[in-house]
BAKOLVEX-588106 format. One line per 10 residues: number of its first residue (from 1); for each residue z, x, y of C-alpha. Coordinates in pm, whole numbers. Layout:
BEGIN
NUM	Z/X/Y  ...
REM end
This chain:
BEGIN
1	0/-4/-8  -34/80/368  306/36/501  462/39/852  806/188/882  1026/155/1179  1312/397/1252  1122/640/1028  1283/937/1157  1631/814/1125
11	1879/842/854  1780/554/622  1413/535/773  1336/923/667  1468/830/279  1269/530/261  955/684/389  1002/970/132  1047/727/-117  733/535/-44
21	520/836/-25  647/944/-374  514/686/-530  170/697/-369  208/466/-45  74/552/268  291/528/540  272/473/933  619/582/1073  708/445/1416
31	1015/600/1594  1085/667/1956  1331/962/1905  1621/795/2109  1842/1056/2246  2163/870/2120  2163/1167/1858  1977/1505/1830  1572/1413/1854  1536/1793/1668
41	1740/1641/1413  1525/1333/1360  1228/1575/1358  1371/1771/1090  1436/1428/890  1059/1389/896  968/1748/798  904/1645/385  718/1335/500  509/1512/761
51	362/1759/487  161/1462/316  -153/1344/415  -81/977/360  200/997/645  116/950/1019  346/941/1287  340/711/1601  590/766/1879  688/490/2082
61	935/230/2188  866/-76/2022  974/-283/2306  647/-136/2468  402/-404/2338  90/-242/2492  208/99/2308  269/-63/1983  -13/-255/1992  -250/64/2054
71	-89/258/1790  -160/-43/1522  -500/-31/1632  -540/367/1580  -415/329/1214  -729/391/997  -638/103/746  -513/-259/782  -120/-270/737  44/-449/414
81	384/-467/549  651/-364/756  975/-236/696  1159/-298/1036  1481/-27/1048  1433/74/1407  1748/-17/1607  2010/108/1860  2303/168/1630  2640/154/1660
91	2948/-100/1739  3126/80/1994  2853/194/2214  2675/-148/2234  2993/-260/2427  2929/1/2684  2499/-88/2684  2463/-417/2570  2159/-485/2783  2006/-160/2638
101	2111/-283/2273  1948/-638/2365  1606/-459/2448  1585/-232/2161  1710/-480/1905  1601/-802/2019  1276/-749/2215  1189/-443/1985  1179/-688/1664  1012/-974/1831
111	734/-726/1945  689/-645/1572  693/-975/1456  431/-1035/1709  204/-785/1587  275/-889/1229  163/-1262/1326  -157/-1133/1503  -237/-885/1249  -171/-1143/929
121	73/-897/790  302/-1136/557  532/-896/429  845/-810/624  1136/-636/547  1431/-654/829  1727/-413/840  2014/-646/926  2394/-548/929  2723/-672/752
131	2832/-641/1109  2714/-1006/1132  2972/-1120/941  3260/-1072/1207  3615/-1115/1115  3591/-1508/1002  3401/-1465/692  3604/-1466/335  3573/-1132/136  3348/-1076/-24
141	3098/-1157/194  2858/-1378/60  2534/-1483/254  2598/-1833/263  2870/-1771/506  2801/-1907/876  2793/-1532/1047  2860/-1733/1375  3116/-1493/1484  3024/-1151/1583
151	3272/-922/1756  3048/-700/1939  2684/-663/2108  2541/-491/1821  2654/-743/1547  2497/-1026/1803  2174/-819/1827  2118/-808/1440  2226/-1170/1388  1968/-1256/1661
161	1707/-1058/1475  1769/-1256/1188  1702/-1567/1370  1400/-1452/1496  1279/-1334/1148  1362/-1711/1052  1183/-1856/1315  852/-1629/1270  837/-1739/872  897/-2112/990
171	603/-2116/1189  375/-1836/1009  501/-1820/639  488/-1491/455  783/-1293/274  1049/-1245/500  1362/-1074/359  1664/-983/614  1875/-711/460  2230/-679/566
181	2346/-337/533  2697/-226/442  2812/98/569  2543/345/462  2643/724/409  2481/1033/252  2272/1339/374  2084/1329/743  2402/1031/824  2410/1001/1175
191	2653/1252/1341  2855/999/1508  2935/811/1187  3261/828/1026  3232/1051/753  2982/1313/911  3217/1309/1215  3533/1366/1022  3358/1675/816  3247/1798/1114
201	3606/1808/1286  3769/1875/961  3510/2198/922  3564/2290/1270  3959/2305/1268  4015/1992/1495  4190/1701/1478  4062/1395/1368  4130/1065/1524  4184/719/1322
211	4203/396/1530  4461/184/1347  4694/244/1043  4404/342/801  4419/3/630  4088/-103/793  3809/-87/487  3463/-61/457  3189/-122/167  3058/213/177
221	2713/257/25  2509/518/-105  2176/596/106  1966/590/-260  2124/263/-314  1994/108/1  1672/266/-53  1653/89/-387  1730/-221/-233  1483/-186/54
231	1190/-88/-169  1269/-402/-424  1237/-617/-125  910/-463/7  758/-524/-361  908/-880/-374  671/-986/-130  380/-946/-363  530/-1154/-646  671/-1417/-368
241	476/-1442/-68  631/-1735/75  978/-1703/144  1268/-1643/380  1600/-1469/249  1907/-1315/365  2036/-1053/104  2325/-818/107  2318/-484/6  2635/-275/-13
251	2823/-113/-328  3034/-398/-363  3373/-238/-352  3572/-212/-31  3762/166/28  4022/205/313  4012/443/567  4311/647/448  4154/656/124  3814/778/280
261	4025/1027/432  4162/1189/134  3833/1160/-55  3662/1364/202  3985/1633/264  3946/1688/-130  3571/1750/-142  3595/1959/175  3911/2128/30  4069/2093/398
271	4349/1911/480  4320/1760/804  4532/1688/1091  4550/1324/1205  4583/1167/1541  4638/798/1511  4493/552/1812  4499/207/1871  4233/-22/1725  3883/-21/1900
281	3745/-351/2046  3436/-452/1818  3551/-315/1458  3570/-569/1197  3906/-525/975  3706/-513/633  3362/-532/488  3287/-588/110  2974/-743/-22  2898/-988/-292
291	2566/-856/-454  2506/-1106/-684  2223/-1242/-479  2072/-934/-462  2113/-810/-841  1934/-1203/-881  1644/-1138/-656  1578/-755/-639  1753/-629/-963  1972/-441/-728
301	2258/-257/-901  2449/-3/-668  2503/326/-898  2716/575/-672  3073/509/-649  3239/648/-321  3434/907/-553  3123/1077/-649  2898/982/-318  3180/1182/-123
311	3134/1491/-356  2731/1474/-290  2790/1406/78  3019/1739/98  2755/1953/-74  2475/1832/153  2712/1910/476  2833/2242/345  2455/2352/249  2350/2285/616
321	2632/2434/801
REM end
């Protein structure tokens, strides 16, 4: 297939691109190299893909409709599908820049949906987030929950993206799967995310700051498990060309912040110095994915437990320093 992948240079996007190329697909990668973290690191993420003749990169802002249209016009083959991973990420930064998040995550999503309609691209996979559940959903989180109580601008923009996708599928048909990711980690993880941030501070001999008492829990999900789900969602569109579904992708297991620090400390062989701070606005207390629907629709079965995943992450992190 010929697949457009937005956010191609990011943590998850670069892994998705490599998986598609490895199985023989051609990829148009789209990324704006947002300076939220090092653009040079993002370009390094794409280095393996750049060696493939079946990969082409378009550097542009998705919310710039004219630039997006021109890049798609310039691609030599009609695209079969979009995997939309691009977004401004992060709960706490979204509180400081809600307008920027709305532009990137809502306007950018609608721009891509508009091109899908114009070009008759009937297969669309949208990366949403477990953040949409807020604090009101019962754990484990099930897709049937109302998800009407987001507690950050980031979460609100992701829920808005899901609704735009639902409207698009209602009006124009096609296969539309919105995947709610649960705290993804692994090689190439963004430097602002907890696991990598803690590892950087610990190996640098610096104190790590923990918000709250360490009891908050997250469903940490190994990146290859997420990629499995993304590719399965893409392929489902061939067999089920007319549907709209929201699907959780997670590890289906909650781990406390305190336990995460213990595992990372053991994997790195470093005892951290900890500073405890008050809980942060916008953070949810707990995430935990019910993945029964993902198993049923996508054959999704997360394989890497947090104990093994943190060891693998530590190997990657140590090797790159």
